[in-house]
Every structure is written in structure tokens, then in C-alpha cells.
A tleap script that builds the chain and sets N, CA, C and O, in Angstrom:
source leaprc.protein.ff14SB
mol = sequence {
  NMET ARG ASP LEU ALA THR ARG PHE THR ALA
  LEU ALA ASP PRO THR ARG LEU GLN MET LEU
  ALA LEU LEU LEU ARG ARG GLY GLU LEU CYS
  VAL CYS ASP PHE VAL GLU THR LEU GLY ILE
  THR GLN SER LYS ALA SER ARG HIE LEU ARG
  HIE LEU TRP THR VAL GLY LEU LEU GLU ASP
  ARG ARG ALA GLY LEU TRP VAL TYR TYR ARG
  ILE ALA PRO ASN LEU ASP ALA GLU ARG LYS
  ALA LEU VAL SER ALA LEU THR ARG LEU PHE
  GLU GLY ARG ASP LEU GLY ALA LEU GLU GLN
  ARG LEU ASN ARG TRP LEU LYS ARG LYS GLY
  GLY THR VAL PRO THR CYS LYS ALA THR PRO
  LYS THR ARG ALA ARG ALA ALA VAL GLU ALA
  ARG CARG
}
set mol.1.N position { 0.806 -1.201 0.000 }
set mol.1.CA position { 0.000 0.000 0.000 }
set mol.1.C position { 0.852 1.268 0.000 }
set mol.1.O position { 0.456 2.292 -0.557 }
set mol.2.N position { 2.019 1.190 0.627 }
set mol.2.CA position { 2.869 2.368 0.718 }
set mol.2.C position { 3.290 2.863 -0.659 }
set mol.2.O position { 3.322 4.070 -0.896 }
set mol.3.N position { 3.618 1.936 -1.584 }
set mol.3.CA position { 4.036 2.348 -2.921 }
set mol.3.C position { 2.895 3.024 -3.682 }
set mol.3.O position { 3.122 3.967 -4.439 }
set mol.4.N position { 1.680 2.542 -3.479 }
set mol.4.CA position { 0.523 3.164 -4.116 }
set mol.4.C position { 0.286 4.567 -3.549 }
set mol.4.O position { -0.028 5.494 -4.295 }
set mol.5.N position { 0.434 4.718 -2.246 }
set mol.5.CA position { 0.285 6.030 -1.612 }
set mol.5.C position { 1.349 6.998 -2.142 }
set mol.5.O position { 1.065 8.175 -2.363 }
set mol.6.N position { 2.560 6.503 -2.341 }
set mol.6.CA position { 3.632 7.341 -2.875 }
set mol.6.C position { 3.299 7.820 -4.283 }
set mol.6.O position { 3.565 8.975 -4.619 }
set mol.7.N position { 2.722 6.950 -5.112 }
set mol.7.CA position { 2.330 7.352 -6.475 }
set mol.7.C position { 1.240 8.413 -6.435 }
set mol.7.O position { 1.291 9.392 -7.179 }
set mol.8.N position { 0.255 8.218 -5.565 }
set mol.8.CA position { -0.811 9.214 -5.473 }
set mol.8.C position { -0.298 10.533 -4.912 }
set mol.8.O position { -0.779 11.598 -5.300 }
set mol.9.N position { 0.658 10.478 -4.017 }
set mol.9.CA position { 1.279 11.703 -3.516 }
set mol.9.C position { 1.958 12.453 -4.656 }
set mol.9.O position { 1.886 13.680 -4.728 }
set mol.10.N position { 2.613 11.718 -5.542 }
set mol.10.CA position { 3.265 12.343 -6.698 }
set mol.10.C position { 2.245 13.023 -7.603 }
set mol.10.O position { 2.555 14.028 -8.242 }
set mol.11.N position { 1.039 12.486 -7.661 }
set mol.11.CA position { -0.003 13.048 -8.522 }
set mol.11.C position { -0.788 14.159 -7.843 }
set mol.11.O position { -1.623 14.801 -8.479 }
set mol.12.N position { -0.533 14.392 -6.571 }
set mol.12.CA position { -1.326 15.357 -5.805 }
set mol.12.C position { -0.825 16.789 -5.926 }
set mol.12.O position { -1.274 17.665 -5.187 }
set mol.13.N position { 0.087 17.033 -6.837 }
set mol.13.CA position { 0.652 18.369 -7.002 }
set mol.13.C position { 0.220 18.960 -8.345 }
set mol.13.O position { 0.377 18.304 -9.375 }
set mol.14.N position { -0.321 20.184 -8.360 }
set mol.14.CA position { -0.786 20.784 -9.610 }
set mol.14.C position { 0.304 20.933 -10.671 }
set mol.14.O position { 0.042 20.737 -11.858 }
set mol.15.N position { 1.517 21.276 -10.258 }
set mol.15.CA position { 2.604 21.427 -11.224 }
set mol.15.C position { 2.923 20.086 -11.882 }
set mol.15.O position { 3.112 20.020 -13.096 }
set mol.16.N position { 2.983 19.033 -11.098 }
set mol.16.CA position { 3.276 17.713 -11.666 }
set mol.16.C position { 2.143 17.248 -12.579 }
set mol.16.O position { 2.397 16.596 -13.592 }
set mol.17.N position { 0.905 17.573 -12.235 }
set mol.17.CA position { -0.211 17.219 -13.117 }
set mol.17.C position { -0.116 17.972 -14.443 }
set mol.17.O position { -0.385 17.397 -15.497 }
set mol.18.N position { 0.261 19.240 -14.402 }
set mol.18.CA position { 0.456 19.986 -15.642 }
set mol.18.C position { 1.571 19.369 -16.475 }
set mol.18.O position { 1.449 19.256 -17.694 }
set mol.19.N position { 2.643 18.975 -15.827 }
set mol.19.CA position { 3.751 18.343 -16.536 }
set mol.19.C position { 3.296 17.055 -17.216 }
set mol.19.O position { 3.624 16.803 -18.375 }
set mol.20.N position { 2.541 16.250 -16.485 }
set mol.20.CA position { 2.041 14.999 -17.064 }
set mol.20.C position { 1.087 15.270 -18.222 }
set mol.20.O position { 1.128 14.570 -19.233 }
set mol.21.N position { 0.233 16.274 -18.085 }
set mol.21.CA position { -0.693 16.615 -19.168 }
set mol.21.C position { 0.083 16.986 -20.426 }
set mol.21.O position { -0.264 16.545 -21.522 }
set mol.22.N position { 1.122 17.785 -20.277 }
set mol.22.CA position { 1.932 18.170 -21.435 }
set mol.22.C position { 2.656 16.977 -22.036 }
set mol.22.O position { 2.721 16.842 -23.258 }
set mol.23.N position { 3.193 16.123 -21.199 }
set mol.23.CA position { 3.898 14.945 -21.708 }
set mol.23.C position { 2.947 13.984 -22.413 }
set mol.23.O position { 3.310 13.390 -23.428 }
set mol.24.N position { 1.755 13.827 -21.893 }
set mol.24.CA position { 0.789 12.938 -22.533 }
set mol.24.C position { 0.366 13.471 -23.898 }
set mol.24.O position { 0.037 12.692 -24.793 }
set mol.25.N position { 0.371 14.781 -24.063 }
set mol.25.CA position { -0.020 15.373 -25.351 }
set mol.25.C position { 1.151 15.525 -26.309 }
set mol.25.O position { 0.964 15.458 -27.524 }
set mol.26.N position { 2.362 15.729 -25.783 }
set mol.26.CA position { 3.518 16.021 -26.643 }
set mol.26.C position { 4.519 14.887 -26.775 }
set mol.26.O position { 5.321 14.879 -27.709 }
set mol.27.N position { 4.487 13.948 -25.876 }
set mol.27.CA position { 5.414 12.826 -25.962 }
set mol.27.C position { 6.671 13.037 -25.151 }
set mol.27.O position { 6.863 12.366 -24.136 }
set mol.28.N position { 7.529 13.944 -25.562 }
set mol.28.CA position { 8.799 14.182 -24.877 }
set mol.28.C position { 9.075 15.673 -24.841 }
set mol.28.O position { 8.903 16.372 -25.839 }
set mol.29.N position { 9.505 16.153 -23.681 }
set mol.29.CA position { 9.823 17.566 -23.519 }
set mol.29.C position { 11.084 17.723 -22.677 }
set mol.29.O position { 11.395 16.899 -21.816 }
set mol.30.N position { 11.789 18.796 -22.952 }
set mol.30.CA position { 13.002 19.148 -22.213 }
set mol.30.C position { 12.618 19.867 -20.920 }
set mol.30.O position { 11.544 20.462 -20.828 }
set mol.31.N position { 13.482 19.810 -19.944 }
set mol.31.CA position { 13.250 20.534 -18.701 }
set mol.31.C position { 13.011 22.015 -19.003 }
set mol.31.O position { 12.162 22.647 -18.375 }
set mol.32.N position { 13.757 22.565 -19.959 }
set mol.32.CA position { 13.590 23.990 -20.280 }
set mol.32.C position { 12.186 24.283 -20.818 }
set mol.32.O position { 11.685 25.395 -20.654 }
set mol.33.N position { 11.554 23.307 -21.453 }
set mol.33.CA position { 10.185 23.495 -21.934 }
set mol.33.C position { 9.218 23.699 -20.772 }
set mol.33.O position { 8.290 24.503 -20.862 }
set mol.34.N position { 9.437 22.974 -19.695 }
set mol.34.CA position { 8.603 23.134 -18.501 }
set mol.34.C position { 8.894 24.459 -17.801 }
set mol.34.O position { 7.980 25.122 -17.312 }
set mol.35.N position { 10.163 24.839 -17.755 }
set mol.35.CA position { 10.554 26.107 -17.135 }
set mol.35.C position { 9.822 27.255 -17.809 }
set mol.35.O position { 9.222 28.096 -17.140 }
set mol.36.N position { 9.873 27.289 -19.121 }
set mol.36.CA position { 9.254 28.384 -19.871 }
set mol.36.C position { 7.729 28.319 -19.854 }
set mol.36.O position { 7.068 29.346 -19.695 }
set mol.37.N position { 7.174 27.139 -20.014 }
set mol.37.CA position { 5.719 26.995 -20.098 }
set mol.37.C position { 5.043 27.248 -18.755 }
set mol.37.O position { 4.004 27.904 -18.695 }
set mol.38.N position { 5.627 26.733 -17.688 }
set mol.38.CA position { 5.002 26.837 -16.373 }
set mol.38.C position { 5.492 28.040 -15.564 }
set mol.38.O position { 4.932 28.356 -14.514 }
set mol.39.N position { 6.541 28.710 -16.057 }
set mol.39.CA position { 7.062 29.874 -15.346 }
set mol.39.C position { 7.677 29.519 -14.009 }
set mol.39.O position { 7.506 30.243 -13.028 }
set mol.40.N position { 8.397 28.397 -13.968 }
set mol.40.CA position { 9.046 27.959 -12.732 }
set mol.40.C position { 10.548 27.903 -12.972 }
set mol.40.O position { 11.007 27.967 -14.112 }
set mol.41.N position { 11.296 27.786 -11.909 }
set mol.41.CA position { 12.751 27.708 -12.037 }
set mol.41.C position { 13.172 26.330 -12.540 }
set mol.41.O position { 12.410 25.366 -12.472 }
set mol.42.N position { 14.381 26.263 -13.038 }
set mol.42.CA position { 14.917 24.988 -13.522 }
set mol.42.C position { 15.018 23.984 -12.386 }
set mol.42.O position { 14.728 22.804 -12.579 }
set mol.43.N position { 15.420 24.428 -11.216 }
set mol.43.CA position { 15.552 23.492 -10.095 }
set mol.43.C position { 14.193 22.951 -9.661 }
set mol.43.O position { 14.073 21.777 -9.312 }
set mol.44.N position { 13.174 23.803 -9.682 }
set mol.44.CA position { 11.831 23.344 -9.307 }
set mol.44.C position { 11.297 22.357 -10.353 }
set mol.44.O position { 10.723 21.325 -10.002 }
set mol.45.N position { 11.488 22.676 -11.625 }
set mol.45.CA position { 11.039 21.765 -12.691 }
set mol.45.C position { 11.746 20.418 -12.564 }
set mol.45.O position { 11.106 19.369 -12.635 }
set mol.46.N position { 13.047 20.447 -12.377 }
set mol.46.CA position { 13.810 19.203 -12.255 }
set mol.46.C position { 13.378 18.393 -11.047 }
set mol.46.O position { 13.292 17.168 -11.119 }
set mol.47.N position { 13.106 19.065 -9.938 }
set mol.47.CA position { 12.680 18.370 -8.720 }
set mol.47.C position { 11.328 17.671 -8.938 }
set mol.47.O position { 11.155 16.516 -8.549 }
set mol.48.N position { 10.380 18.374 -9.557 }
set mol.48.CA position { 9.070 17.777 -9.833 }
set mol.48.C position { 9.193 16.599 -10.805 }
set mol.48.O position { 8.590 15.546 -10.597 }
set mol.49.N position { 9.969 16.788 -11.851 }
set mol.49.CA position { 10.143 15.710 -12.832 }
set mol.49.C position { 10.843 14.507 -12.212 }
set mol.49.O position { 10.494 13.364 -12.506 }
set mol.50.N position { 11.812 14.756 -11.371 }
set mol.50.CA position { 12.530 13.656 -10.719 }
set mol.50.C position { 11.580 12.896 -9.796 }
set mol.50.O position { 11.695 11.678 -9.659 }
set mol.51.N position { 10.656 13.594 -9.170 }
set mol.51.CA position { 9.667 12.924 -8.307 }
set mol.51.C position { 8.810 11.961 -9.143 }
set mol.51.O position { 8.570 10.822 -8.741 }
set mol.52.N position { 8.357 12.429 -10.300 }
set mol.52.CA position { 7.561 11.561 -11.180 }
set mol.52.C position { 8.399 10.411 -11.724 }
set mol.52.O position { 7.891 9.308 -11.932 }
set mol.53.N position { 9.680 10.671 -11.952 }
set mol.53.CA position { 10.593 9.613 -12.412 }
set mol.53.C position { 10.788 8.569 -11.303 }
set mol.53.O position { 10.806 7.368 -11.571 }
set mol.54.N position { 10.932 9.032 -10.071 }
set mol.54.CA position { 11.171 8.144 -8.930 }
set mol.54.C position { 10.017 7.168 -8.720 }
set mol.54.O position { 10.244 6.015 -8.353 }
set mol.55.N position { 8.776 7.616 -8.950 }
set mol.55.CA position { 7.629 6.718 -8.771 }
set mol.55.C position { 7.381 5.865 -10.021 }
set mol.55.O position { 6.411 5.109 -10.080 }
set mol.56.N position { 8.253 5.991 -11.004 }
set mol.56.CA position { 8.208 5.093 -12.157 }
set mol.56.C position { 7.274 5.496 -13.276 }
set mol.56.O position { 6.934 4.664 -14.118 }
set mol.57.N position { 6.847 6.757 -13.310 }
set mol.57.CA position { 5.946 7.186 -14.380 }
set mol.57.C position { 6.690 7.754 -15.584 }
set mol.57.O position { 6.157 7.757 -16.694 }
set mol.58.N position { 7.920 8.234 -15.376 }
set mol.58.CA position { 8.676 8.873 -16.448 }
set mol.58.C position { 9.999 8.185 -16.709 }
set mol.58.O position { 10.550 7.495 -15.851 }
set mol.59.N position { 10.493 8.393 -17.920 }
set mol.59.CA position { 11.865 8.043 -18.298 }
set mol.59.C position { 12.538 9.334 -18.721 }
set mol.59.O position { 11.876 10.286 -19.134 }
set mol.60.N position { 13.851 9.357 -18.616 }
set mol.60.CA position { 14.588 10.530 -19.058 }
set mol.60.C position { 15.730 10.134 -19.977 }
set mol.60.O position { 16.149 8.977 -20.019 }
set mol.61.N position { 16.219 11.116 -20.706 }
set mol.61.CA position { 17.413 10.936 -21.519 }
set mol.61.C position { 18.160 12.254 -21.540 }
set mol.61.O position { 17.561 13.329 -21.516 }
set mol.62.N position { 19.462 12.153 -21.584 }
set mol.62.CA position { 20.306 13.344 -21.608 }
set mol.62.C position { 20.774 13.611 -23.030 }
set mol.62.O position { 21.071 12.692 -23.793 }
set mol.63.N position { 20.831 14.886 -23.361 }
set mol.63.CA position { 21.387 15.333 -24.632 }
set mol.63.C position { 22.237 16.562 -24.315 }
set mol.63.O position { 21.729 17.683 -24.274 }
set mol.64.N position { 23.507 16.348 -24.095 }
set mol.64.CA position { 24.382 17.445 -23.693 }
set mol.64.C position { 24.006 17.939 -22.314 }
set mol.64.O position { 23.997 17.171 -21.352 }
set mol.65.N position { 23.694 19.227 -22.218 }
set mol.65.CA position { 23.318 19.825 -20.937 }
set mol.65.C position { 21.861 19.601 -20.587 }
set mol.65.O position { 21.458 19.835 -19.448 }
set mol.66.N position { 21.066 19.154 -21.540 }
set mol.66.CA position { 19.626 19.101 -21.367 }
set mol.66.C position { 19.137 17.699 -21.045 }
set mol.66.O position { 19.719 16.703 -21.474 }
set mol.67.N position { 18.059 17.645 -20.283 }
set mol.67.CA position { 17.428 16.376 -19.932 }
set mol.67.C position { 15.998 16.413 -20.474 }
set mol.67.O position { 15.257 17.370 -20.244 }
set mol.68.N position { 15.630 15.371 -21.188 }
set mol.68.CA position { 14.300 15.239 -21.768 }
set mol.68.C position { 13.541 14.152 -21.030 }
set mol.68.O position { 14.105 13.120 -20.665 }
set mol.69.N position { 12.250 14.394 -20.813 }
set mol.69.CA position { 11.398 13.441 -20.111 }
set mol.69.C position { 10.247 13.008 -20.993 }
set mol.69.O position { 9.789 13.757 -21.856 }
set mol.70.N position { 9.785 11.785 -20.765 }
set mol.70.CA position { 8.627 11.219 -21.465 }
set mol.70.C position { 7.960 10.225 -20.527 }
set mol.70.O position { 8.567 9.760 -19.562 }
set mol.71.N position { 6.693 9.901 -20.825 }
set mol.71.CA position { 6.013 8.856 -20.065 }
set mol.71.C position { 6.750 7.543 -20.334 }
set mol.71.O position { 7.047 7.221 -21.485 }
set mol.72.N position { 7.042 6.797 -19.289 }
set mol.72.CA position { 7.762 5.530 -19.452 }
set mol.72.C position { 6.923 4.576 -20.304 }
set mol.72.O position { 5.737 4.389 -20.029 }
set mol.73.N position { 7.520 3.971 -21.333 }
set mol.73.CA position { 6.744 3.111 -22.230 }
set mol.73.C position { 6.424 1.731 -21.644 }
set mol.73.O position { 5.434 1.114 -22.038 }
set mol.74.N position { 7.227 1.248 -20.731 }
set mol.74.CA position { 7.042 -0.101 -20.181 }
set mol.74.C position { 6.543 -0.051 -18.744 }
set mol.74.O position { 7.224 -0.494 -17.819 }
set mol.75.N position { 5.357 0.489 -18.576 }
set mol.75.CA position { 4.780 0.607 -17.241 }
set mol.75.C position { 4.147 -0.702 -16.804 }
set mol.75.O position { 3.641 -1.462 -17.630 }
set mol.76.N position { 4.175 -0.964 -15.504 }
set mol.76.CA position { 3.452 -2.124 -14.987 }
set mol.76.C position { 1.949 -1.812 -15.013 }
set mol.76.O position { 1.553 -0.696 -15.351 }
set mol.77.N position { 1.126 -2.786 -14.661 }
set mol.77.CA position { -0.330 -2.645 -14.774 }
set mol.77.C position { -0.877 -1.488 -13.941 }
set mol.77.O position { -1.755 -0.758 -14.403 }
set mol.78.N position { -0.373 -1.312 -12.727 }
set mol.78.CA position { -0.871 -0.224 -11.875 }
set mol.78.C position { -0.536 1.147 -12.460 }
set mol.78.O position { -1.384 2.038 -12.497 }
set mol.79.N position { 0.698 1.307 -12.913 }
set mol.79.CA position { 1.103 2.585 -13.484 }
set mol.79.C position { 0.373 2.856 -14.801 }
set mol.79.O position { 0.004 3.995 -15.088 }
set mol.80.N position { 0.169 1.811 -15.595 }
set mol.80.CA position { -0.610 1.969 -16.836 }
set mol.80.C position { -2.023 2.441 -16.518 }
set mol.80.O position { -2.563 3.302 -17.212 }
set mol.81.N position { -2.616 1.886 -15.483 }
set mol.81.CA position { -3.970 2.282 -15.087 }
set mol.81.C position { -3.999 3.750 -14.660 }
set mol.81.O position { -4.938 4.473 -14.994 }
set mol.82.N position { -2.975 4.196 -13.923 }
set mol.82.CA position { -2.907 5.599 -13.511 }
set mol.82.C position { -2.766 6.522 -14.718 }
set mol.82.O position { -3.454 7.539 -14.811 }
set mol.83.N position { -1.879 6.169 -15.635 }
set mol.83.CA position { -1.666 7.000 -16.824 }
set mol.83.C position { -2.925 7.017 -17.689 }
set mol.83.O position { -3.294 8.057 -18.233 }
set mol.84.N position { -3.570 5.885 -17.812 }
set mol.84.CA position { -4.809 5.802 -18.586 }
set mol.84.C position { -5.899 6.678 -17.967 }
set mol.84.O position { -6.607 7.396 -18.674 }
set mol.85.N position { -6.021 6.612 -16.659 }
set mol.85.CA position { -7.023 7.447 -15.964 }
set mol.85.C position { -6.698 8.925 -16.134 }
set mol.85.O position { -7.598 9.733 -16.366 }
set mol.86.N position { -5.436 9.282 -16.024 }
set mol.86.CA position { -5.045 10.682 -16.216 }
set mol.86.C position { -5.342 11.140 -17.637 }
set mol.86.O position { -5.812 12.258 -17.844 }
set mol.87.N position { -5.073 10.291 -18.605 }
set mol.87.CA position { -5.345 10.635 -20.001 }
set mol.87.C position { -6.818 10.963 -20.182 }
set mol.87.O position { -7.165 11.966 -20.805 }
set mol.88.N position { -7.681 10.119 -19.639 }
set mol.88.CA position { -9.125 10.366 -19.746 }
set mol.88.C position { -9.533 11.641 -19.011 }
set mol.88.O position { -10.351 12.413 -19.512 }
set mol.89.N position { -8.973 11.861 -17.838 }
set mol.89.CA position { -9.300 13.065 -17.066 }
set mol.89.C position { -8.828 14.332 -17.779 }
set mol.89.O position { -9.547 15.332 -17.801 }
set mol.90.N position { -7.637 14.299 -18.356 }
set mol.90.CA position { -7.116 15.467 -19.056 }
set mol.90.C position { -7.915 15.773 -20.317 }
set mol.90.O position { -8.016 16.932 -20.721 }
set mol.91.N position { -8.482 14.745 -20.940 }
set mol.91.CA position { -9.291 14.971 -22.139 }
set mol.91.C position { -10.511 15.820 -21.826 }
set mol.91.O position { -11.005 16.541 -22.693 }
set mol.92.N position { -10.999 15.743 -20.603 }
set mol.92.CA position { -12.172 16.515 -20.209 }
set mol.92.C position { -11.838 17.895 -19.658 }
set mol.92.O position { -12.736 18.620 -19.230 }
set mol.93.N position { -10.583 18.266 -19.661 }
set mol.93.CA position { -10.153 19.560 -19.121 }
set mol.93.C position { -9.765 20.509 -20.247 }
set mol.93.O position { -9.309 20.086 -21.309 }
set mol.94.N position { -9.952 21.773 -19.999 }
set mol.94.CA position { -9.498 22.781 -20.953 }
set mol.94.C position { -8.037 23.100 -20.643 }
set mol.94.O position { -7.727 23.793 -19.674 }
set mol.95.N position { -7.167 22.589 -21.470 }
set mol.95.CA position { -5.736 22.825 -21.299 }
set mol.95.C position { -5.212 23.785 -22.360 }
set mol.95.O position { -4.013 23.829 -22.637 }
set mol.96.N position { -6.130 24.552 -22.949 }
set mol.96.CA position { -5.773 25.453 -24.040 }
set mol.96.C position { -4.709 26.469 -23.670 }
set mol.96.O position { -3.769 26.683 -24.435 }
set mol.97.N position { -4.840 27.100 -22.512 }
set mol.97.CA position { -3.864 28.114 -22.105 }
set mol.97.C position { -2.487 27.498 -21.895 }
set mol.97.O position { -1.470 28.080 -22.271 }
set mol.98.N position { -2.467 26.331 -21.300 }
set mol.98.CA position { -1.208 25.620 -21.080 }
set mol.98.C position { -0.562 25.257 -22.422 }
set mol.98.O position { 0.637 25.459 -22.614 }
set mol.99.N position { -1.350 24.729 -23.327 }
set mol.99.CA position { -0.857 24.377 -24.672 }
set mol.99.C position { -0.358 25.619 -25.404 }
set mol.99.O position { 0.671 25.563 -26.078 }
set mol.100.N position { -1.067 26.733 -25.282 }
set mol.100.CA position { -0.654 27.966 -25.959 }
set mol.100.C position { 0.686 28.458 -25.441 }
set mol.100.O position { 1.537 28.885 -26.221 }
set mol.101.N position { 0.881 28.401 -24.119 }
set mol.101.CA position { 2.170 28.822 -23.555 }
set mol.101.C position { 3.290 27.933 -24.076 }
set mol.101.O position { 4.367 28.421 -24.418 }
set mol.102.N position { 3.038 26.628 -24.136 }
set mol.102.CA position { 4.059 25.717 -24.659 }
set mol.102.C position { 4.321 26.008 -26.138 }
set mol.102.O position { 5.477 26.055 -26.558 }
set mol.103.N position { 3.278 26.202 -26.921 }
set mol.103.CA position { 3.448 26.485 -28.347 }
set mol.103.C position { 4.235 27.771 -28.584 }
set mol.103.O position { 5.096 27.822 -29.462 }
set mol.104.N position { 3.938 28.815 -27.796 }
set mol.104.CA position { 4.689 30.071 -27.930 }
set mol.104.C position { 6.165 29.847 -27.623 }
set mol.104.O position { 7.037 30.351 -28.331 }
set mol.105.N position { 6.442 29.090 -26.564 }
set mol.105.CA position { 7.828 28.815 -26.205 }
set mol.105.C position { 8.517 27.998 -27.292 }
set mol.105.O position { 9.639 28.314 -27.686 }
set mol.106.N position { 7.856 26.953 -27.778 }
set mol.106.CA position { 8.474 26.117 -28.810 }
set mol.106.C position { 8.748 26.914 -30.080 }
set mol.106.O position { 9.732 26.659 -30.776 }
set mol.107.N position { 7.894 27.864 -30.379 }
set mol.107.CA position { 8.110 28.714 -31.549 }
set mol.107.C position { 9.340 29.592 -31.339 }
set mol.107.O position { 10.181 29.715 -32.230 }
set mol.108.N position { 9.443 30.209 -30.141 }
set mol.108.CA position { 10.632 31.015 -29.825 }
set mol.108.C position { 11.890 30.162 -29.813 }
set mol.108.O position { 12.952 30.592 -30.265 }
set mol.109.N position { 11.762 28.979 -29.302 }
set mol.109.CA position { 12.893 28.054 -29.197 }
set mol.109.C position { 13.328 27.564 -30.563 }
set mol.109.O position { 14.499 27.247 -30.770 }
set mol.110.N position { 12.400 27.503 -31.487 }
set mol.110.CA position { 12.740 27.027 -32.822 }
set mol.110.C position { 12.053 25.735 -33.171 }
set mol.110.O position { 12.562 24.968 -33.989 }
set mol.111.N position { 10.895 25.468 -32.568 }
set mol.111.CA position { 10.121 24.270 -32.905 }
set mol.111.C position { 10.652 23.025 -32.249 }
set mol.111.O position { 10.615 22.892 -31.026 }
set mol.112.N position { 11.142 22.120 -33.047 }
set mol.112.CA position { 11.571 20.827 -32.509 }
set mol.112.C position { 13.089 20.708 -32.477 }
set mol.112.O position { 13.633 19.616 -32.636 }
set mol.113.N position { 13.766 21.818 -32.273 }
set mol.113.CA position { 15.217 21.799 -32.160 }
set mol.113.C position { 15.598 20.891 -30.999 }
set mol.113.O position { 15.018 21.005 -29.919 }
set mol.114.N position { 16.569 19.983 -31.196 }
set mol.114.CA position { 16.874 19.014 -30.147 }
set mol.114.C position { 17.517 19.589 -28.893 }
set mol.114.O position { 17.599 18.894 -27.880 }
set mol.115.N position { 17.975 20.833 -28.929 }
set mol.115.CA position { 18.545 21.431 -27.731 }
set mol.115.C position { 17.961 22.816 -27.527 }
set mol.115.O position { 17.543 23.479 -28.477 }
set mol.116.N position { 17.939 23.237 -26.287 }
set mol.116.CA position { 17.422 24.567 -25.977 }
set mol.116.C position { 18.426 25.617 -26.434 }
set mol.116.O position { 19.636 25.393 -26.395 }
set mol.117.N position { 17.915 26.760 -26.864 }
set mol.117.CA position { 18.801 27.808 -27.361 }
set mol.117.C position { 19.467 28.589 -26.240 }
set mol.117.O position { 20.588 29.071 -26.401 }
set mol.118.N position { 18.795 28.718 -25.121 }
set mol.118.CA position { 19.350 29.454 -23.995 }
set mol.118.C position { 19.655 28.479 -22.880 }
set mol.118.O position { 19.039 27.417 -22.784 }
set mol.119.N position { 20.600 28.838 -22.044 }
set mol.119.CA position { 20.907 27.948 -20.935 }
set mol.119.C position { 19.738 27.949 -19.968 }
set mol.119.O position { 19.127 28.996 -19.753 }
set mol.120.N position { 19.406 26.807 -19.377 }
set mol.120.CA position { 18.278 26.744 -18.448 }
set mol.120.C position { 18.393 27.741 -17.300 }
set mol.120.O position { 17.381 28.274 -16.844 }
set mol.121.N position { 19.610 28.000 -16.827 }
set mol.121.CA position { 19.784 28.914 -15.709 }
set mol.121.C position { 19.328 30.318 -16.093 }
set mol.121.O position { 18.645 30.976 -15.308 }
set mol.122.N position { 19.686 30.781 -17.262 }
set mol.122.CA position { 19.288 32.108 -17.724 }
set mol.122.C position { 17.779 32.187 -17.879 }
set mol.122.O position { 17.168 33.162 -17.439 }
set mol.123.N position { 17.166 31.186 -18.492 }
set mol.123.CA position { 15.717 31.172 -18.682 }
set mol.123.C position { 14.995 31.082 -17.351 }
set mol.123.O position { 13.945 31.700 -17.173 }
set mol.124.N position { 15.537 30.327 -16.420 }
set mol.124.CA position { 14.897 30.181 -15.112 }
set mol.124.C position { 14.882 31.521 -14.390 }
set mol.124.O position { 13.870 31.899 -13.799 }
set mol.125.N position { 15.993 32.235 -14.434 }
set mol.125.CA position { 16.037 33.553 -13.790 }
set mol.125.C position { 15.019 34.488 -14.417 }
set mol.125.O position { 14.337 35.231 -13.711 }
set mol.126.N position { 14.914 34.456 -15.731 }
set mol.126.CA position { 13.946 35.310 -16.422 }
set mol.126.C position { 12.529 34.970 -16.002 }
set mol.126.O position { 11.705 35.865 -15.813 }
set mol.127.N position { 12.237 33.687 -15.854 }
set mol.127.CA position { 10.879 33.256 -15.450 }
set mol.127.C position { 10.567 33.738 -14.042 }
set mol.127.O position { 9.449 34.178 -13.775 }
set mol.128.N position { 11.532 33.662 -13.144 }
set mol.128.CA position { 11.309 34.119 -11.769 }
set mol.128.C position { 11.088 35.622 -11.762 }
set mol.128.O position { 10.185 36.111 -11.084 }
set mol.129.N position { 11.904 36.361 -12.510 }
set mol.129.CA position { 11.754 37.811 -12.555 }
set mol.129.C position { 10.447 38.227 -13.178 }
set mol.129.O position { 9.869 39.235 -12.772 }
set mol.130.N position { 9.956 37.475 -14.162 }
set mol.130.CA position { 8.705 37.805 -14.831 }
set mol.130.C position { 7.512 37.674 -13.889 }
set mol.130.O position { 6.505 38.361 -14.062 }
set mol.131.N position { 7.619 36.804 -12.901 }
set mol.131.CA position { 6.506 36.615 -11.950 }
set mol.131.C position { 6.487 37.711 -10.891 }
set mol.131.O position { 5.466 37.893 -10.228 }
set mol.132.N position { 7.571 38.438 -10.714 }
set mol.132.CA position { 7.632 39.470 -9.661 }
set mol.132.C position { 6.877 40.693 -10.032 }
set mol.132.O position { 6.831 41.648 -9.257 }
savepdb mol mol.pdb
quit
């Protein structure tokens, strides 16, 4: 039961739910994509993503300085059920504003360029300053 409680705890955070919604719609995203889209720092984005990775919902890959995350393809039955339920729940939600922020960022970034154009630290500082 403890492992199931840990998974639900990971899903109980709005930022992590937004991250999962974006990953379910886009497939794979860089940490910098979350920083820009959600307006959070790189360390906060990485911490949230690592939490989802720790409970076995995500896989990551490194490309130079950048880390990309995606829903893990080989989930066990319980994790598949959670991802399936989230997919259905997200379909009933209006995620238009979230998608628009991601689309604007991807356009500035250059679409599907495999690496971010700016260093995550610089973008993270800009995101924090923009919220002030």
C-alpha cells in the first residue's frame, strides 16, 4: 500500500499534473520546456520531474546539458492504469492556455530543435523575474 500512496502523492501536485498533461499530449519535452511553459525555475522543474521519475511514471534521456522526459513506455499494470485514468481526465479539461504557452515557447525556441537555445539557468532567472 505504501508504494501506491507514494504514487498518489506524486499526482497530488498541480505542477506535476500539468507536466504529465503536457507529456501525454507532446510525448517528450526538455526541462527547459517546462521552465518556460510553467514559469518555474529549472531546479523546481527538475525536482518535480525527478519525483515523477522516482515513482516510475517517467523516463529521461540526456542530450548534452539538457534532460528530456517522457512517459515511461514499459509501465506495470498499476502505473498503466494511472496513466490511462489521467489521459481520460485530461481529455475533459481545458488545457488550451497551457498548450498555448508551450506552443509560444516552442516557436521562440525554434520548434523541434533538439537542444534549448538558452541555458536553463538564464531562462529560469527570467521566469522568476517575470513573476515578480
